[in-house]
LUMDREN-672587 format. One record per residue (C-alpha): residue number from 1; residue in three letters; x, y negated, z negated. Coordinates in Angstrom, 1 decimal, padded with zeros to 4 digits. Layout:
# residues N
NUM Ala X Y Z $
...
END
This chain:
# residues 90
1 Unk -100.6 -008.5 072.3 $
2 Unk -104.1 -009.4 073.5 $
3 Unk -107.0 -007.6 072.0 $
4 Unk -109.6 -005.8 074.1 $
5 Unk -113.3 -006.2 073.5 $
6 Unk -114.7 -002.6 073.5 $
7 Unk -118.3 -003.6 074.1 $
8 Unk -117.3 -005.8 077.0 $
9 Unk -115.3 -003.0 078.6 $
10 Unk -118.2 -000.5 078.2 $
11 Unk -120.7 -003.0 079.6 $
12 Unk -118.4 -003.7 082.6 $
13 Unk -118.0 000.0 083.3 $
14 Unk -121.7 000.6 083.1 $
15 Unk -122.6 -002.3 085.4 $
16 Unk -120.0 -001.3 088.0 $
17 Unk -121.5 002.2 088.3 $
18 Unk -125.2 001.4 088.3 $
19 Unk -127.3 002.3 091.2 $
20 Unk -127.8 -001.1 092.7 $
21 Unk -128.4 -002.3 096.3 $
22 Unk -124.7 -003.1 096.7 $
23 Unk -123.8 000.5 095.6 $
24 Unk -126.3 002.0 098.1 $
25 Unk -125.1 -000.2 100.9 $
26 Unk -121.5 000.6 100.3 $
27 Unk -122.2 004.3 100.1 $
28 Unk -124.1 004.3 103.4 $
29 Unk -121.4 002.2 105.0 $
30 Unk -118.6 004.4 103.9 $
31 Unk -120.4 007.6 105.0 $
32 Unk -121.0 006.0 108.4 $
33 Unk -117.3 005.1 108.7 $
34 Unk -116.4 008.6 107.7 $
35 Unk -118.7 010.0 110.3 $
36 Unk -117.0 007.9 113.0 $
37 Unk -113.6 009.0 111.8 $
38 Unk -114.7 012.7 112.1 $
39 Unk -116.0 012.1 115.6 $
40 Unk -112.8 010.4 116.6 $
41 Unk -110.7 012.9 114.8 $
42 Unk -108.9 010.0 113.0 $
43 Unk -107.5 010.7 109.6 $
44 Unk -106.8 007.0 109.0 $
45 Unk -110.5 006.1 109.5 $
46 Unk -111.6 008.9 107.1 $
47 Unk -109.2 007.7 104.5 $
48 Unk -110.4 004.1 105.0 $
49 Unk -114.0 005.3 104.4 $
50 Unk -112.8 006.9 101.1 $
51 Unk -111.2 003.6 100.1 $
52 Unk -114.5 001.7 100.4 $
53 Unk -116.6 004.3 098.8 $
54 Unk -118.1 003.1 095.5 $
55 Unk -118.4 006.6 094.0 $
56 Unk -115.4 005.9 091.8 $
57 Unk -117.7 003.7 089.5 $
58 Unk -119.8 006.6 088.2 $
59 Unk -116.7 008.8 087.9 $
60 Unk -115.0 006.1 085.7 $
61 Unk -118.2 005.7 083.6 $
62 Unk -118.4 009.5 083.1 $
63 Unk -114.8 009.5 081.9 $
64 Unk -115.4 006.6 079.6 $
65 Unk -118.5 008.4 078.3 $
66 Unk -116.5 011.5 077.6 $
67 Unk -113.8 009.6 075.9 $
68 Unk -116.2 007.7 073.7 $
69 Unk -118.6 010.6 073.1 $
70 Unk -121.4 008.6 074.6 $
71 Unk -123.8 011.3 075.9 $
72 Unk -126.1 008.7 077.5 $
73 Unk -123.4 007.3 079.6 $
74 Unk -122.3 010.8 080.8 $
75 Unk -125.9 011.7 081.8 $
76 Unk -126.4 008.3 083.5 $
77 Unk -123.1 008.6 085.4 $
78 Unk -124.0 012.1 086.5 $
79 Unk -127.3 010.9 087.8 $
80 Unk -125.8 007.9 089.7 $
81 Unk -123.0 010.1 091.2 $
82 Unk -125.6 012.7 092.3 $
83 Unk -127.8 010.0 093.8 $
84 Unk -124.8 008.5 095.6 $
85 Unk -123.7 011.8 097.0 $
86 Unk -127.3 012.5 098.2 $
87 Unk -127.4 009.1 099.8 $
88 Unk -124.1 009.7 101.6 $
89 Unk -125.1 013.1 102.9 $
90 Unk -128.6 012.1 104.0 $
END
């Protein structure tokens, strides 16, 4: 059985949920696609927008922070999730 490097996993989760230009771009893109899906009344397009939404990164980091009792990771993930939601709604 392969061993798993705990520090590498935590670093990967933190880097995937960080508020970076790629995260902002994907959030804006997915909210635009969801808007088009709502205007066209197309469930498939709305689901497609949910699939490309990067908001899962902060959710995973928050879960990892809760599992490892890392209060800093939980607070950081909450901030990034809130920022992503604000960016999508704007």
